[in-house]
Phi, psi and omega in degrees: 000198184277153180280152172226155176228171181291337185261350181226161173256135176081195184289156174236162184259146173277348180273154169285166179300321180293317178299317179295315179304322181292348178261355184291132181270168176299321178299318180291323176298321176296319178299315178299318178300321179288320183283315186261358175064024172197158184292143180302316182301325179289333181291335186305316180260326186281329185206075186300327179294317179290328175301311179295319178301318179295322177294319177297316177305313181295320179297314178296321178299317177298328179277006177065031177288122182293342179240041183303314182295314180297319180293316180296317181289337180276352181280147174284166178301320178298319178294320178297316181293329181276349186296316181266155179300149180284128181298327182292333178295323178293321182285325187283324184070191180271142180273000000 
């Protein structure tokens, strides 16, 4: 089944938020627009917390979670930030 960690509820992604964003389709951008009442691209600078929440929603939606919207909206900011892989880990490599 899905992985869980102490800092998040439900599955987490191996991708960074930017890597995941780069995989979002036009259909998914439309879905976010309908659910969140504004375009995903505008959220990147105007509302970063909701942007990450929308990405988590899309990841859960892709995993066919029947409550993707509720789970994403129920997460704390810390849980949302911990959901995607840390970008600095990709840059740092192994020590």
